[in-house]
C-alpha positions in Angstrom: -72.6 2.5 139.7 -70.8 3.3 143.2 -69.9 6.8 144.5 -66.3 6.3 143.5 -67.3 6.2 139.9 -69.9 8.8 139.7 -66.5 11.1 141.7 -64.4 9.8 138.6 -66.5 10.1 135.7 -66.9 13.8 137.5 -63.2 14.5 138.1 -62.9 13.9 134.3 -66.0 15.9 133.0 -64.4 18.9 135.0 -61.2 18.5 133.8 -62.2 19.2 130.2 -64.2 21.2 131.1 -61.5 23.4 133.3 -59.2 23.0 129.9 -62.0 25.1 127.8 -62.3 27.7 130.9 -58.0 27.9 130.3 -58.5 28.2 126.9 -60.4 31.6 127.3 -58.5 33.0 130.3 -55.5 33.2 128.3 -57.8 35.0 125.6 -59.1 37.8 128.0 -63.1 37.2 126.9 -65.5 40.1 126.5 -67.6 40.7 129.7 -71.2 40.6 129.6 -73.8 41.4 132.4 -76.6 39.0 133.5 -77.6 42.3 135.7 -75.9 45.1 137.1 -72.9 43.3 138.7 -73.7 40.0 138.0 -70.6 38.6 135.2 -70.8 36.2 132.6 -68.8 35.2 129.6 -68.8 33.3 126.6 -66.6 30.8 128.8 -68.9 30.3 131.1 -71.3 29.1 129.3 -69.3 27.0 127.0 -68.1 25.1 130.5 -71.5 24.5 131.2 -72.5 23.4 127.9 -69.4 21.0 127.9 -70.4 19.6 131.1 -74.3 18.8 130.6 -73.3 17.4 127.3 -71.1 14.9 129.3 -73.5 14.4 132.0 -76.1 13.6 130.2 -74.4 11.0 128.0 -73.5 9.2 130.8 -76.4 9.7 133.4 -79.6 10.4 131.3 -82.0 9.5 134.4 -79.7 12.5 136.3 -81.4 16.0 137.0 -79.3 18.9 136.3 -79.3 22.8 138.4 -76.6 24.8 136.4 -75.5 28.2 137.3 -76.2 29.5 133.5 -79.6 28.1 133.5 -79.5 24.4 132.4 -82.1 23.4 134.5 -83.1 19.2 133.4 -85.3 16.6 135.7 -84.3 18.6 138.9 -87.1 16.0 140.6 -84.9 13.2 140.1 -83.0 11.4 142.8 -79.6 12.2 141.2 -79.0 15.7 140.8 -75.9 17.4 139.6 -75.2 20.8 140.2 -73.0 22.9 138.2 -70.7 25.8 138.4 -69.0 26.6 134.9 -67.0 28.8 136.3 -66.6 29.9 140.1 -65.2 33.1 140.3 -66.5 34.2 137.1 -64.8 37.9 138.6 -61.6 37.2 139.1 -61.5 35.2 135.7 -62.9 38.0 133.4 -60.3 40.1 135.2 -57.5 37.8 134.8 -57.1 37.3 138.5 -55.7 33.5 138.4 -58.3 32.6 141.1 -61.3 30.4 140.0 -62.7 26.7 139.5 -64.9 24.3 137.9 -67.1 23.2 140.1 -69.8 20.5 140.2 -71.4 18.3 143.2 -73.8 15.2 143.0 -77.1 15.0 145.0 -79.1 12.0 146.1 -82.2 12.6 147.6 -81.3 15.8 148.4 -78.0 14.4 150.7 -74.5 15.6 148.5 -72.9 12.2 148.3 -69.6 13.3 145.7 -67.9 16.6 144.4 -65.6 17.9 142.5 -63.7 21.0 142.6 -60.8 21.7 139.5 -58.4 25.1 139.3 -57.1 24.7 135.8 -54.6 27.4 137.0 -53.1 25.8 139.3 -54.0 22.2 138.3 -55.8 21.4 141.8 -58.3 18.9 141.8 -60.5 18.8 145.0 -62.5 15.1 145.1 -65.1 13.9 147.9 -67.3 11.2 148.3 -69.7 10.8 151.2 -68.2 8.0 153.6 -64.4 8.0 152.0 -63.1 11.0 152.7 -61.7 14.2 150.4 -58.7 14.5 148.4 -56.4 17.2 146.6 -54.5 15.0 143.6 -55.2 12.0 144.7 -53.8 12.6 148.3 -56.0 12.7 151.3 -56.4 16.2 153.0 -57.9 17.5 156.6 -58.7 20.3 158.4 -56.2 22.4 160.6 -55.8 21.9 164.3 -56.3 25.4 164.8 -57.8 25.5 168.3 -59.4 29.0 168.9 -60.2 31.8 166.7 -57.5 34.2 167.5 -55.0 31.6 165.9 -57.1 31.3 162.4 -57.1 32.2 159.5 -60.2 32.5 158.1 -62.1 33.4 154.7 -65.6 35.3 153.3 -66.9 36.0 149.9 -69.1 39.2 149.5 -72.3 38.3 146.4 -71.6 40.4 143.0 -75.0 42.0 143.3 -75.1 44.9 145.6 -77.1 43.6 148.0 -78.3 44.5 151.5 -75.7 41.3 153.0 -72.7 43.2 151.4 -73.4 46.2 154.1 -73.9 43.7 156.8 -71.1 41.5 156.1 -68.9 44.1 156.4 -69.1 44.4 160.6 -68.3 40.7 160.3 -65.3 40.5 158.2 -63.9 43.6 160.2 -64.4 42.0 163.8 -63.1 38.6 162.7 -60.0 40.3 161.1 -59.6 41.7 164.1 -59.7 39.0 166.1 -57.7 36.6 164.1 -54.7 36.1 162.0 -56.5 37.8 159.4 -59.9 37.2 157.0 -59.3 36.9 152.7 -61.7 37.7 150.6 -60.4 35.6 147.4 -63.8 35.7 145.2 -64.2 31.9 144.8 -66.5 30.5 147.1 -65.5 26.6 146.1 -62.0 27.3 146.5 -62.5 28.9 150.4 -64.7 25.7 151.3 -62.0 23.2 149.5 -59.3 25.2 151.8 -61.0 24.9 154.6 -61.2 21.1 153.9 -56.8 21.0 153.3 -56.1 22.8 156.2 -55.1 26.7 154.6 -58.4 28.5 156.1 -59.7 27.7 159.6 -63.0 28.6 158.4 -65.1 30.3 156.2 -68.6 31.7 155.8 -70.4 33.9 153.8 -74.6 34.6 153.3 -76.3 34.3 150.3 -74.6 31.6 148.3 -76.4 29.2 145.6 -76.6 26.1 146.1 -73.9 25.9 142.9 -72.0 27.1 144.6 -71.7 25.5 147.7 -72.5 21.7 147.3 -69.3 20.2 146.3 -67.1 22.2 148.4 -69.3 21.3 152.1 -68.5 17.6 151.0 -64.6 18.2 151.2 -65.3 19.9 154.4 -67.6 17.3 155.9 -65.5 14.4 154.7 -62.1 16.0 156.1 -63.4 16.3 159.6 -64.8 19.3 159.7 -67.9 21.1 160.4 -70.9 22.6 158.3 -73.6 24.6 159.7 -75.7 27.6 159.1 -74.2 31.3 160.7 -76.7 30.3 164.4 -75.7 26.9 164.2 -78.3 25.4 162.4 -78.0 22.2 159.4 -77.1 23.9 156.3 -79.3 23.5 153.3 -78.2 24.1 150.0 -79.4 28.0 148.8 -79.6 29.0 152.0 -79.4 32.1 153.8 -76.4 32.3 155.5 -73.5 29.2 155.5 -70.3 28.4 158.2 -67.9 26.2 157.9 -65.0 25.2 160.1 -62.2 22.8 160.9 -64.7 22.2 164.3 -62.7 23.0 167.0 -63.9 26.7 166.3 -67.1 26.6 165.5 -68.9 27.2 168.3 -66.3 29.8 169.4 -66.9 31.5 165.8 -71.0 31.0 166.5 -70.5 32.7 169.6 -68.7 35.7 167.5 -71.3 35.7 165.2 -74.5 35.5 167.9 -72.4 39.1 169.3 -72.5 40.2 166.2 -75.9 39.8 165.1 -77.4 41.6 168.5 -75.3 44.3 167.0 -72.4 43.7 169.6 -69.1 44.4 168.5 -65.9 43.3 170.7 -63.5 45.3 168.4 -64.9 49.0 168.3 -66.0 50.1 165.0 -63.5 52.5 163.2 -64.9 56.0 163.4 -64.4 59.2 160.8 -61.2 60.6 161.0 -59.5 57.8 163.0 -56.4 57.6 161.5 -55.9 61.6 160.4 
């Protein structure tokens, strides 16, 4: 089976899972907690169960790593990364921005990915070496030349970890120096929005492998650039991630380097500044 077949099968599966998620969305299921602030719902589990069953039926020798605990044959050459609902907090609150994400790695390299937004009926697909698509229409990154003209996005982990406080400084600086920073709560969609030119860049600390697997392939296949926040190659599950249209990548990394050193181009607000 070639990569195109993997993409087409994955697209079928995520659309089926998306229909399940949409069914639950209309009924607002009860919120549960995996941790103090890490939400999960019956819809997450139902979506992952469907995806795992479909993948095992079609690819019994492939490995699977899922957010809700599905870990099967993870040392296999081919391994699927499943996010049954990327944006669970949005979903649980009735905020209509979430997706089902599915990425396929071969010996650690992502070769196929699908991200499906069931509310807006947008299906992003990519295979290594063959481009990225939105609803079968080829997409590419923006041509924005510099960060001052750019629109960016970031995310914050649901668990209250130290990187939340750190990223507040990054959020402030990027917001003040550009057309703005969005925080929509769905990393896979943010990555896809960079791929199709709706955003010029995205960064985040502490993304899990299933959060990023499909989306980073969308970006590279659409002509963008992917690295960690220090400019080194990004590894799935790495400490931090930055993706851009390529044109602004170096400039954004320069800004991040200054911020890691505690240098701020825009003065930080002080108490009483707006009184």
